KOLDO-705263 format. One record per residue (C-alpha): residue number from 1; chain; x, y, z. Coordinates in pm, whole numbers, always signed. Layout:
N
   nr  kette       u       v       w
  NUM      A       X       Y       Z
...
//
This chain:
463
   nr  kette       u       v       w
    1      A   -9109   +1879   +5718
    2      A   -9309   +2101   +5483
    3      A   -9179   +2336   +5222
    4      A   -9121   +2685   +5356
    5      A   -9202   +2990   +5158
    6      A   -8962   +3285   +5174
    7      A   -8990   +3470   +5503
    8      A   -9116   +3822   +5525
    9      A   -8868   +4102   +5489
   10      A   -8704   +4215   +5808
   11      A   -8497   +3897   +5857
   12      A   -8129   +3977   +5891
   13      A   -7824   +3759   +5846
   14      A   -7683   +3574   +6146
   15      A   -7389   +3797   +6208
   16      A   -7230   +3608   +6487
   17      A   -7141   +3331   +6238
   18      A   -7231   +3053   +6477
   19      A   -7490   +2893   +6254
   20      A   -7283   +2949   +5942
   21      A   -6991   +2774   +6098
   22      A   -7212   +2489   +6209
   23      A   -7355   +2451   +5862
   24      A   -7007   +2445   +5705
   25      A   -6893   +2184   +5953
   26      A   -7196   +1965   +5885
   27      A   -7156   +2026   +5510
   28      A   -6792   +1926   +5522
   29      A   -6885   +1614   +5716
   30      A   -7160   +1529   +5466
   31      A   -6908   +1541   +5180
   32      A   -6705   +1277   +5360
   33      A   -6992   +1040   +5409
   34      A   -6882    +726   +5234
   35      A   -7098    +503   +5019
   36      A   -6882    +197   +5072
   37      A   -6982     +98   +5420
   38      A   -7026    -261   +5534
   39      A   -7095    -313   +5905
   40      A   -7217    -105   +6197
   41      A   -7433    +205   +6197
   42      A   -7383    +559   +6053
   43      A   -7227    +823   +6272
   44      A   -7325   +1154   +6129
   45      A   -7101   +1366   +6346
   46      A   -6798   +1158   +6272
   47      A   -6905   +1131   +5907
   48      A   -6678    +837   +5850
   49      A   -6865    +513   +5863
   50      A   -6714    +273   +6115
   51      A   -6783     -18   +5896
   52      A   -6602    +108   +5589
   53      A   -6317    +235   +5792
   54      A   -6273    -103   +5959
   55      A   -6299    -285   +5627
   56      A   -6052     -71   +5447
   57      A   -5791     -18   +5713
   58      A   -5805    -370   +5844
   59      A   -5448    -469   +5939
   60      A   -5348    -774   +5743
   61      A   -5097    -893   +6000
   62      A   -5336    -916   +6289
   63      A   -5413   -1266   +6388
   64      A   -5761   -1342   +6537
   65      A   -5781   -1512   +6876
   66      A   -5945   -1848   +6889
   67      A   -6272   -1692   +7010
   68      A   -6256   -1425   +6741
   69      A   -6197   -1690   +6472
   70      A   -6497   -1890   +6606
   71      A   -6710   -1570   +6604
   72      A   -6602   -1507   +6243
   73      A   -6718   -1858   +6143
   74      A   -7045   -1804   +6325
   75      A   -7121   -1476   +6150
   76      A   -7038   -1631   +5818
   77      A   -7298   -1900   +5877
   78      A   -7069   -2192   +5962
   79      A   -7216   -2275   +6302
   80      A   -7064   -2621   +6315
   81      A   -6707   -2495   +6261
   82      A   -6773   -2212   +6520
   83      A   -6881   -2465   +6781
   84      A   -6585   -2692   +6716
   85      A   -6332   -2416   +6748
   86      A   -6482   -2251   +7053
   87      A   -6510   -2579   +7237
   88      A   -6145   -2654   +7163
   89      A   -6060   -2301   +7298
   90      A   -6257   -2354   +7616
   91      A   -6095   -2693   +7672
   92      A   -5764   -2508   +7708
   93      A   -5913   -2207   +7904
   94      A   -6249   -2300   +8060
   95      A   -6305   -1949   +8206
   96      A   -6209   -1745   +7907
   97      A   -6494   -1480   +7905
   98      A   -6470   -1392   +7532
   99      A   -6496   -1759   +7441
  100      A   -6792   -1812   +7674
  101      A   -6966   -1514   +7517
  102      A   -6921   -1669   +7171
  103      A   -7047   -2003   +7290
  104      A   -7353   -1832   +7446
  105      A   -7428   -1672   +7106
  106      A   -7391   -2008   +6931
  107      A   -7638   -2171   +7169
  108      A   -7884   -1882   +7132
  109      A   -7852   -1887   +6757
  110      A   -7924   -2260   +6757
  111      A   -8213   -2199   +7000
  112      A   -8047   -2443   +7243
  113      A   -8188   -2270   +7547
  114      A   -8066   -2513   +7813
  115      A   -7715   -2484   +7694
  116      A   -7741   -2104   +7658
  117      A   -7864   -2075   +8019
  118      A   -7571   -2283   +8145
  119      A   -7304   -2093   +7946
  120      A   -7445   -1748   +8028
  121      A   -7431   -1838   +8395
  122      A   -7067   -1930   +8363
  123      A   -7005   -1605   +8178
  124      A   -7170   -1405   +8448
  125      A   -6965   -1576   +8710
  126      A   -6631   -1479   +8539
  127      A   -6739   -1132   +8427
  128      A   -6994   -1022   +8692
  129      A   -6947    -651   +8634
  130      A   -6988    -655   +8262
  131      A   -7329    -565   +8093
  132      A   -7287    -819   +7808
  133      A   -7369   -1127   +8012
  134      A   -7668    -952   +8162
  135      A   -7788    -857   +7812
  136      A   -7745   -1215   +7688
  137      A   -7948   -1336   +7989
  138      A   -8227   -1100   +7895
  139      A   -8214   -1229   +7538
  140      A   -8233   -1580   +7673
  141      A   -8547   -1490   +7876
  142      A   -8699   -1332   +7566
  143      A   -8631   -1643   +7354
  144      A   -8779   -1862   +7629
  145      A   -9097   -1654   +7669
  146      A   -9153   -1575   +7301
  147      A   -8943   -1802   +7070
  148      A   -9091   -1644   +6763
  149      A   -9022   -1281   +6870
  150      A   -8762   -1081   +6684
  151      A   -8399   -1064   +6788
  152      A   -8342    -698   +6702
  153      A   -8626    -567   +6920
  154      A   -8545    -792   +7208
  155      A   -8182    -684   +7193
  156      A   -8270    -313   +7190
  157      A   -8516    -346   +7481
  158      A   -8265    -546   +7687
  159      A   -7995    -285   +7623
  160      A   -8235      -3   +7733
  161      A   -8333    -190   +8049
  162      A   -7969    -219   +8140
  163      A   -7939    +156   +8121
  164      A   -7795    +189   +7766
  165      A   -7444     +82   +7849
  166      A   -7159    +162   +7604
  167      A   -7073    -176   +7485
  168      A   -6776     -41   +7283
  169      A   -6593     -25   +7609
  170      A   -6438    -357   +7718
  171      A   -6291    -663   +7543
  172      A   -6558    -926   +7579
  173      A   -6702    -879   +7234
  174      A   -6502    -979   +6926
  175      A   -6329    -696   +6739
  176      A   -6541    -574   +6446
  177      A   -6245    -613   +6220
  178      A   -6280    -983   +6226
  179      A   -6654    -985   +6178
  180      A   -6653    -773   +5860
  181      A   -6868    -933   +5593
  182      A   -6629    -815   +5318
  183      A   -6429   -1111   +5201
  184      A   -6250   -1039   +4869
  185      A   -6148   -1409   +4819
  186      A   -6505   -1521   +4858
  187      A   -6634   -1247   +4625
  188      A   -6378   -1349   +4360
  189      A   -6468   -1717   +4389
  190      A   -6847   -1633   +4351
  191      A   -6778   -1417   +4051
  192      A   -6584   -1686   +3873
  193      A   -6834   -1970   +3937
  194      A   -7144   -1779   +3817
  195      A   -7235   -1667   +3469
  196      A   -7558   -1501   +3577
  197      A   -7560   -1131   +3479
  198      A   -7807   -1030   +3756
  199      A   -7585   -1195   +4024
  200      A   -7267   -1041   +3878
  201      A   -7437    -702   +3860
  202      A   -7527    -726   +4229
  203      A   -7177    -836   +4321
  204      A   -7032    -536   +4131
  205      A   -7269    -295   +4308
  206      A   -7193    -447   +4644
  207      A   -6812    -431   +4608
  208      A   -6604    -198   +4818
  209      A   -6408    -101   +4517
  210      A   -6418    -214   +4156
  211      A   -6126    -336   +3960
  212      A   -6089    -179   +3617
  213      A   -6194    -514   +3460
  214      A   -6512    -536   +3663
  215      A   -6585    -168   +3603
  216      A   -6575    -222   +3232
  217      A   -6805    -519   +3265
  218      A   -7042    -301   +3466
  219      A   -7027     -28   +3205
  220      A   -7131    -281   +2939
  221      A   -7443    -352   +3144
  222      A   -7554     +15   +3177
  223      A   -7756     +33   +2843
  224      A   -7970    -265   +2970
  225      A   -8054    -130   +3314
  226      A   -8427     -62   +3354
  227      A   -8452     +11   +3728
  228      A   -8338    +369   +3824
  229      A   -8206    +250   +4159
  230      A   -7958      +9   +3995
  231      A   -7854    +267   +3734
  232      A   -7794    +512   +4021
  233      A   -7583    +264   +4209
  234      A   -7390    +179   +3888
  235      A   -7322    +558   +3845
  236      A   -7181    +570   +4197
  237      A   -6954    +280   +4131
  238      A   -6830    +401   +3794
  239      A   -6746    +742   +3941
  240      A   -6508    +602   +4203
  241      A   -6184    +790   +4225
  242      A   -5991    +464   +4240
  243      A   -6080    +395   +3872
  244      A   -5870    +536   +3590
  245      A   -5978    +888   +3489
  246      A   -6007    +774   +3125
  247      A   -6253    +508   +3221
  248      A   -6462    +747   +3427
  249      A   -6470    +991   +3137
  250      A   -6569    +705   +2895
  251      A   -6855    +604   +3135
  252      A   -7008    +958   +3152
  253      A   -7184    +976   +2813
  254      A   -7309    +624   +2845
  255      A   -7453    +691   +3183
  256      A   -7601   +1021   +3073
  257      A   -7770    +861   +2779
  258      A   -7928    +589   +2985
  259      A   -8029    +837   +3257
  260      A   -8194   +1060   +3002
  261      A   -8397    +762   +2868
  262      A   -8512    +658   +3207
  263      A   -8605   +1014   +3312
  264      A   -8808   +1038   +2987
  265      A   -9012    +718   +3048
  266      A   -9032    +723   +3435
  267      A   -9269    +906   +3660
  268      A   -9125   +1233   +3767
  269      A   -8884   +1239   +4064
  270      A   -8589   +1460   +4167
  271      A   -8307   +1212   +4212
  272      A   -8246   +1087   +3851
  273      A   -8292   +1442   +3715
  274      A   -8046   +1592   +3952
  275      A   -7794   +1314   +3876
  276      A   -7841   +1371   +3504
  277      A   -7807   +1748   +3546
  278      A   -7490   +1745   +3752
  279      A   -7315   +1435   +3616
  280      A   -6959   +1516   +3520
  281      A   -6960   +1867   +3654
  282      A   -6690   +2005   +3886
  283      A   -6764   +2075   +4250
  284      A   -6598   +2412   +4240
  285      A   -6780   +2534   +3933
  286      A   -7062   +2783   +3999
  287      A   -7408   +2687   +3876
  288      A   -7491   +2837   +3545
  289      A   -7823   +3030   +3481
  290      A   -7937   +2732   +3277
  291      A   -7863   +2493   +3557
  292      A   -8034   +2712   +3812
  293      A   -8342   +2719   +3594
  294      A   -8338   +2343   +3556
  295      A   -8297   +2307   +3936
  296      A   -8593   +2532   +3988
  297      A   -8802   +2310   +3768
  298      A   -8701   +1984   +3935
  299      A   -8719   +2131   +4290
  300      A   -9102   +2153   +4258
  301      A   -9140   +1773   +4200
  302      A   -9324   +1594   +4476
  303      A   -9073   +1316   +4558
  304      A   -8701   +1266   +4576
  305      A   -8718    +909   +4442
  306      A   -8979    +654   +4345
  307      A   -8742    +363   +4402
  308      A   -8808    +142   +4704
  309      A   -8511     +70   +4934
  310      A   -8690    -243   +5052
  311      A   -8722    -372   +4703
  312      A   -8361    -295   +4621
  313      A   -8248    -462   +4939
  314      A   -8461    -775   +4894
  315      A   -8357    -820   +4530
  316      A   -7990    -774   +4603
  317      A   -8010   -1012   +4903
  318      A   -8182   -1279   +4694
  319      A   -7915   -1259   +4428
  320      A   -7634   -1279   +4680
  321      A   -7796   -1568   +4864
  322      A   -7836   -1753   +4535
  323      A   -7471   -1691   +4472
  324      A   -7379   -1841   +4804
  325      A   -7230   -1534   +4960
  326      A   -7195   -1586   +5335
  327      A   -7325   -1247   +5442
  328      A   -7585   -1145   +5183
  329      A   -7790    -897   +5389
  330      A   -7493    -675   +5483
  331      A   -7377    -665   +5128
  332      A   -7729    -594   +5007
  333      A   -7741    -287   +5237
  334      A   -7445    -157   +5059
  335      A   -7628    -170   +4728
  336      A   -7914     +27   +4891
  337      A   -7671    +290   +5004
  338      A   -7524    +328   +4654
  339      A   -7876    +348   +4512
  340      A   -7959    +661   +4708
  341      A   -7746    +858   +4468
  342      A   -7661   +1099   +4743
  343      A   -7340   +1217   +4584
  344      A   -7546   +1429   +4345
  345      A   -7704   +1611   +4640
  346      A   -7361   +1663   +4800
  347      A   -7230   +1791   +4471
  348      A   -7522   +2033   +4458
  349      A   -7421   +2164   +4806
  350      A   -7061   +2225   +4682
  351      A   -7174   +2396   +4362
  352      A   -7428   +2609   +4545
  353      A   -7142   +2722   +4779
  354      A   -6929   +2817   +4477
  355      A   -7226   +3006   +4331
  356      A   -7342   +3210   +4631
  357      A   -7109   +3512   +4608
  358      A   -7202   +3563   +4238
  359      A   -7569   +3601   +4310
  360      A   -7774   +3906   +4395
  361      A   -7976   +3897   +4708
  362      A   -8295   +3801   +4516
  363      A   -8111   +3535   +4322
  364      A   -7968   +3394   +4638
  365      A   -8316   +3366   +4787
  366      A   -8431   +3203   +4466
  367      A   -8149   +2940   +4497
  368      A   -8230   +2903   +4874
  369      A   -8593   +2804   +4791
  370      A   -8463   +2536   +4558
  371      A   -8220   +2396   +4813
  372      A   -8492   +2399   +5078
  373      A   -8743   +2215   +4858
  374      A   -8496   +1952   +4743
  375      A   -8381   +1903   +5100
  376      A   -8732   +1870   +5217
  377      A   -8798   +1584   +4980
  378      A   -8485   +1414   +5087
  379      A   -8586   +1430   +5455
  380      A   -8912   +1249   +5363
  381      A   -8723    +935   +5273
  382      A   -8651    +653   +5520
  383      A   -8271    +653   +5467
  384      A   -8044    +806   +5727
  385      A   -7803    +911   +5457
  386      A   -8058   +1090   +5252
  387      A   -8227   +1247   +5552
  388      A   -7893   +1375   +5686
  389      A   -7793   +1528   +5356
  390      A   -8149   +1665   +5318
  391      A   -8112   +1863   +5638
  392      A   -7781   +2006   +5512
  393      A   -7953   +2126   +5196
  394      A   -8245   +2277   +5401
  395      A   -7992   +2440   +5632
  396      A   -7807   +2599   +5342
  397      A   -8141   +2700   +5184
  398      A   -8260   +2858   +5505
  399      A   -7943   +3050   +5532
  400      A   -7986   +3185   +5177
  401      A   -8344   +3280   +5265
  402      A   -8233   +3444   +5587
  403      A   -8485   +3209   +5756
  404      A   -8359   +3165   +6113
  405      A   -8673   +2965   +6212
  406      A   -8601   +2723   +5925
  407      A   -8236   +2691   +6041
  408      A   -8348   +2621   +6394
  409      A   -8574   +2349   +6258
  410      A   -8301   +2183   +6058
  411      A   -8052   +2211   +6351
  412      A   -8304   +2032   +6572
  413      A   -8344   +1758   +6320
  414      A   -7964   +1727   +6280
  415      A   -7926   +1697   +6662
  416      A   -8196   +1432   +6682
  417      A   -8035   +1225   +6402
  418      A   -7697   +1267   +6560
  419      A   -7824   +1156   +6901
  420      A   -7990    +851   +6744
  421      A   -7679    +747   +6561
  422      A   -7468    +792   +6876
  423      A   -7718    +588   +7085
  424      A   -7730    +301   +6847
  425      A   -7349    +308   +6808
  426      A   -7311    +247   +7183
  427      A   -7479     -90   +7147
  428      A   -7183    -196   +6922
  429      A   -7415    -412   +6707
  430      A   -7143    -489   +6457
  431      A   -6938    -669   +6731
  432      A   -7209    -915   +6833
  433      A   -7166   -1259   +6674
  434      A   -7537   -1322   +6635
  435      A   -7627   -1377   +6274
  436      A   -8006   -1359   +6329
  437      A   -7962   -1021   +6509
  438      A   -7745    -883   +6226
  439      A   -7989   -1009   +5966
  440      A   -8295    -846   +6136
  441      A   -8093    -522   +6183
  442      A   -8024    -503   +5806
  443      A   -8390    -572   +5727
  444      A   -8511    -306   +5966
  445      A   -8267     -49   +5821
  446      A   -8390    -131   +5470
  447      A   -8753     -76   +5570
  448      A   -8697    +245   +5765
  449      A   -8347    +334   +5870
  450      A   -8444    +667   +6026
  451      A   -8723    +506   +6227
  452      A   -8485    +229   +6332
  453      A   -8231    +475   +6456
  454      A   -8488    +683   +6638
  455      A   -8621    +371   +6808
  456      A   -8282    +361   +7001
  457      A   -8389    +688   +7158
  458      A   -8741    +560   +7220
  459      A   -8866    +837   +6994
  460      A   -9081    +586   +6805
  461      A   -9186    +224   +6852
  462      A   -9122      -4   +6560
  463      A   -9388    -262   +6475
//
């Protein structure tokens, strides 16, 4: 999307309120977008990430079935234990469909194609109407014809060939609750056995929530951080509402000082400057004239961020692998999401909303141009989170500019992103106990999450 100059006079406000109501709904959803999400894909309309919700509300008293327990072992990388447990389960119930599905996944993961073929045939016999056995059969064919081909692409193509079934319906796949990569006991053990600051830093940035002790350790590292992405992620973690207010206030000047230094020595980009400008401000506070002037200056910069999501992902994954964490890719993706620093853009939306009524018509158009330009830069990134919030900023800016064409453009982009998220969500990727598939999914998202989502609509073809 290109920057849009103010429209010619003659545009009038949208009096029916439909677009304004829609923007407010999307804006409210955007404010709820969590940065602590672990498994699954983003659902923009629902705003609440399924993976965080499952991880946080996981019921401690639920006991996994034998097949779910085996699937959990498989996803954690313990294939030997997974096979032992699933074979014991099948010895008691040879025609148990969920157990046969897990054994099919074990055989495919081990590239044991003869066994996979036999088990998938048994699964199809006991669940002939379900799409999961058919999808597994197509995966088997793909592995047989092109053993070196990717899992993620083969899975997506098989799902499309089957008519894009909603795999969330039905009980063949394990519950996502039991496949969550978040294991606090494992994380604690890794923290205690390592003294490496880079590994501990990554663990802290990949945590769902920081304890006060770990937050203070993270705060001590802030003055040493040289990479803007890691400083941004640290800022997100140290601003968590679960931390004591006194600690959050203590962290602010330290974060601001380090941000100011990195802004001074780094190539110009919007994200760190916006974070520095708005850090510690209240969402309901109107923007001051000085802040509006600073926003105007940063809104003409050419990029949102110069940090590479791929680099952040790979570095975090390497550290977590070195630490021995069982699901390093999923946790590395969480670091990437924190590093987007999207909370500053959401805070800008809130503060712009609080400012609007205080502005003259010309001043409102002035602010609208800023919001449009910042949102435009956000939509040029590869992250779904950044692109989604970028469209919200552009929508708000177009409304301030009385630019109905611009609003139509952002609404079309929002609908496309929403449709892509809904489509990928139907594949229930976080419920499939195929470690290689999950690994490739996280890698694809780190490279180009928006492109990956659109590929589920066949809007683009990934390499």
